[in-house]
N, C-alpha and C positions, 0 to 999 in steps of 0.2 A: 772606579775612580774615587779617590779620597784625598783629604788634605793631610799633609805632614805637619801637624801642629805640635808644639811643645807643651801647650797648656790647653785645658778644656774645663768647662763648667757643667759638663753633663754627668749625671749620676747613673743613668741607665747603662745596662750591659751593651757592649759594642760587638759587632760582628767583626771577627778577625779577617785580615786580608793579607795576601802574600804579594800584592802588587805594590810598587813604590808609590809613596804619596806625593802630591803636588807640593813643591817647595814654595811656601808663601811668605818666606822671611822678608822679601822685599816689599810686602804689602802692609807694613806695620806703622806707617808714618802719617802725620797730619800734613796734607799737601799744601793747603792754604787756609787762612782765616781772613774773611772779608768783614772787617769790623763795621764798615758803613752799611753793607747789605745785611749784616747779621747772619752770615752763612759760613759754613766750613766745608771744604772738600777734604775727604778723609779716605785713606786706603782701608780696604775691607777688614784687615786684621789689626787695625789700630785699636789699642785698648782705650777704655774711657779714662783711665788714669792719665795716659799721655794726651788725650784730647783736652781734658780739663786743665792740665798744665799749660796747654797752648792757648786756651781761650780766656782763662781767668785774668791774665794780664791786661786784656782788653775790656774787662768788666762784663764778660759774656760767659754763658754756659749753655750746653745742650738743654732742650726743653725738659727732657727726662734723662736723668743720670742713674742707671741701674746701680745697685748697692755695692757691687764688688769690683775692685780696681781692674782685674784682668778680664772682665767681660769685654768683648770686642764689639765694634759698631756692627760689623757684619753678623756676628752671633746674636746680638740683641734684636736685629731685624728678622733674620731667618728663623730665630728660635724664640723671639719675644723677650721683652724686658719690662720692668715696672719700677716705679718709685713713688715718693710722696708727693710729686707734682702730677701724678696720673689722674687725679680727680679733676684737674683743669686742663691738662695737656695730653691726655690719652697715653698711648704706648709709644716707644721709640720710633717705630716704623711710620707713625703718623706725621712726624716732622721731617721725613725724608722727601726731598724735592726731586731727586733723580738718582738712579742707581745703575751702575755698570755691572752686568752679570755674565760670568763665564758659564754658559749653559752646558748641559750634558751633550749637546750636539757639537761642542767645541767652538762656538761663536762667542764673542763678547758683544753683548747687546746693551744699549742704553734704554732703560725703562723709565717712563714718566707717567704721571696720572692720565694724560690725554694723548700720548704719543702712539706710534705704531705698535709698541709693545706694552700698551697700558694693561693688558691682561696679566702680563708677567709682573708688572709693578704691584697690582692689587693682590695677586696670588702668591707673591714671594714670601710675605710674612707667614711664619709657622710652617714653612716647607722644609726646614732643617737640612738644607743643602741637597735636597732630592730633585730640585729643578736646576740648580746651578749654585755657584759661589759668587758672592759680591766681591768685586775688585776695587770699586770706588763708590762712595756715597756722598752726595751733597745734601747737607742737613741745615735746618733752621737753628739759630741760636737766639737766646733771650738775654736782656740786660740783667745783671745781678749786682747786689750791693755787698760790701765787705763782710757783713755779719748776719747771723740768723738768730732772732730772739725766739725762745721756745716757751710754751706753756704745756705742762703735763696735767691732764684732767683725769682724776680717778673716778671709777664707776664701781658700784657695788652689785650691779646686776647687768646682764647682757642686753636686756631689752632697752634700757635707758641708753646704754652705749650705742646701740644700733640707731635709735631715734636721733640722738645727738649728732652722730656721724652723718646721717642722711640730711639733717638740717644744715650742717656746715657745708656739705657739698653743694646744696641748693643755693645757699646765701653767700658762700665764700667769705664768711666772717663769723666770729663768735664773741659775744658780749661787747659788740661794737668795735672790735679790732679785726682787721683783715687777716685772712688765713691764706697763705701761699703754699704751705707744705702741710700734709696731713697723713699720718699713719698711726698705728696703735699696736699695743701688746696685750695679750690675755695671759695672765698667770693662773687664774682659776675662775670659776663661775662667779665668784664674788670679789675678785680683784682684777680689774682691767683698766687700761689707760688709752687715751687718745693724746697724741703729741701734735700740737699746733705750732707752726713756724711762720714767721714773717721776716722778710729781709729788712735790714736797717744799716744806716751808715753812722749811727751814733757810737762814738768810741767808748771803750770801757773794758772791764775784765772779761775774759772768756775762759771756759772750761777746756781741759785737755783730757781726752779719753784714749790717748795713745800710750799713757804711762800706767800708773798704778790703778787709776779709777776706770770703771767699766761702764759703758754708756747705758746698757739696758737696766743695770741696777740703779743708775741715777734717776730713772723714771719713777721708781717706786716711792710712795709716801703714804702716810696714814690720814692726812687731812683732806677734807673736802674742798679746801682752798687750792687752786691750781699752783703747782710748783713751777718756778721759772728757772731758766738757764739761758746761756748765750754761747754760741760757737762762731768761729770764723766760717765763712761760706765754704772754704776748702774742707775744714774738718767736719762740717755738717754733711757735705756730700759723701764723705767716707766714714761717717760715724759708725756704720755697721761693719766695715771691713776689718777693723783691728781685731775684733773677737768673733768674726764670721757670724754676725748677729750674737748668739750666745753659744754657738757650737764649739768654741775653743775650750769650753769647760771639759769636754771629753778628753783633752790632752793635758789637763791639769793647769792650763795657763791662767785660770782665774784664781787658783790658790795663791794667796799673797806671798807665801814662802817660795813658791816656784816662779811666780811672775817677777819677783825681784831680780832673778838671775836669768830670765828668759830674754834674750837680746831683742830690743825694740824692733829691729829690722825684720825679725821673724814673727812679729805679731801682726800678721796679715793673712788674708784668705789664700793667697798663692802658696804660702808655706804650709798651711794646714792641708792644702790639696796634696802636697807631696807626702805628708803623713798618711793621708787616706790611701794614696797609691801603694805605700808600703804595706798597709793593712790588707788591701785587696790581694796583693801579691803573696803574702805569707799567712793570711787568715789569722792575724794576731789577736783580734778582738774575740773571735769565736774560740780560739785556743785558750785564752784567758778565762772565758766563761765556762768552758768545759772543765778546766782545772778547779773552778769553784763549785762544780757540780750543777751548773746552770745549763739550760738548753741554748742552742744557737739562736741568733736574733735575726728578725726580718727588718730590712732597711725600709723605713717609711720617710722618704724625703720627697716632698711634693709641694707644689703651689697650685691652688685651685681658685677658681672664681665662681662665686655664687651671687645672684641678685641680692642687693642690699637688704631687701625685706626678709631674706632667708638667713641672714648672717647669724643672728642669735640662735635660731633653730639648729643650724649646722654645727655651730661651736658647742652648743649643749650636747648634741649627739656625740661629737668628737671627744669631748672631755669625759663622757660616760663610757665610751667604747674603746678609745685608743689612749694608752697611758703615756702621753707625750705633752710636755709643756716647757716653755711658753709657746704661744702661737703669735705670728705676726699678722696684722691686718693692714691692708692698703686699698682704699677705695679708688675706683677708676671709672671714667666715662670716655667713650669715643669722642674725639674732637668734633665740634660743630662749626659750620657745616662741613661735611666731607668734601674733598676736592672734586672738581668737575670730572666726570667720567666714572665715578663710583656708583655701584648699585646702592641706592638710598636705603634699602632694607637690610642689606648685608654687604657693606663695603669691602670687608676683608674676608673672603669666602673660606679660607682655610682655618680661620678662628672666628666664627661668625657671632660675635657679640652684637647685641641689638643697639642701634643708635638711640639716643635720648633715654637710656636706661643706665642706672648706676649699679655697678657690681663691686664686690669686695674680694680682693685677693687675700686668701688665707694661706699662710706659709707655715709648714711644720717640717722639721728636719732632725730626725733621730732614728731610733729603732725600737722594736718591741720583741718580747720573747716569742719564739715560734711554738705554737701549741701542737703537740703531736697529733697526727691524724687529720689535721686541717690541710686544705689545699695550699699549694705553693702561692705565696703572696696573698694570704687570706686577708690581712689587714688592708693592704692596698686595694684589693678587689672590693671590700666592703666600702671603702672610701669612694671608689669610682661609682659604685651603685648609688650611694647617697648623694653625691654631687649631681648625677644625672637626674635623680628624683627632684632635686632643688633647682633644676633648669640651668645648671652651671656647666663649666668646662674645667679641664685641668691642663696645665702645661705638660709638654712632652719631653722635658729634659731628664726625666727619671723613669723608673719602672712603670710599665703600663700593661694591662691584661685584657683589653677589649677584644671582642670578636671582630672579624673584618666588617661585618654588617654594622655593628655598633659604632665602630671607628668611622666608617664612611658617613654615617648620619652626623657625627660630631665634627668632622674635620675635612669638609670639602666635597666628599663624594664624587659625583660626576664632574664637577668643575675641576677638581684636582686631576682626574683622569684626562680631561681635555688638555690641561696645561702640560701634563707629563708627556702626552703623545706629541705635542707641538714642540716642546723645548728639550726633550730627551728621548727622541724617537727610537734610539737603539738601546735604551735602558742601560746606559753606562753608569748611572747612579742608582742606588737603591731607591725603591719606592717608599713613600712615607710610612705605610703600615709596617713594612719589613724593617725599616730603620727604627721606628719608635716602639714597636710592640714585639715583633718576633726576635728571638735571641738564639744564638748558636748553642 
């Protein structure tokens, strides 16, 4: 059993299926927004773009809005999501109040933190549709102001970057000013930035990065004095979508001569995904590399989480070993206290981050030349090994190479097997290891 979806934000190989997919086209709407209670009822396949459009008129937004417009609520919960509020609001599934799940056994069950199906509520995040599919979610919202004021701090070494980020997460302020949004970009070992944001209702000029200007390039500056900027709250939430962080450069979109004629409506992640689909179908990139006399390339598209004290060490290793830049940084902590009914030591068993510990999501999305004679996925395998050495995890939306035993230790193990047996006893859905690691 699978979903018949027109869009996806998965980069890993998919197992082909001859069975018809479930039509989920009717599960794409915002059902209700309760402005007084600060909650929204949302169908499972509703995109964050549509949800934000529905909540901003009330001066509200989800606690965590993942970076790309076509990420769905259900996808962000079953497959994880993150953004610059995650250092204070955790991950998207932590603001879910209840969730309706179509399980592998064919039932639609309502899962809540303390209800009859609490085990499904806590085990659903990071299950990637292997326990069931969300049809409806009730989520918390938070008040937002019309604008976000930004400060871009430059760092000349990674250790100072790490220390400053850790301090900001702990204090929720920098230089006497509150910090409500926090992420960063590493261009090299001696050029990295933290971007600090705070909401404001003060009127004034704002920047526009949906036109000629490119957001990640606006961060860079040579001064040790923070660079400032302002965006509308809407444009801040989608600041990364216009250029797919920086990945639009692969299509030439950042070339001023091309950008001038590239229709604005096609400067968005969903259109770049279509170009990726064409590349996968016709091997365009590898054919071009072959014509240049270059080897084919290994896709290295990953988000990993390492404890914040290992951030500088991991980034240094990465910059030395993997020829990809920039890197995205996004600190996160699980929300405190966890809802009643949670295991206090590991509240979300399929992605067991430790409570009261700060992690940093490190994102890198590109490719590297394949070295003849090395094992398939050599760069990705090296990254997995290093992440494990640093007590971290990696998201499962892209290629993975773990053995079954390694995977079980990292992603739920016996707890997952118990949930699978209970909610998909006839194995109508793939199991998590088969879906995330094994490929046809």
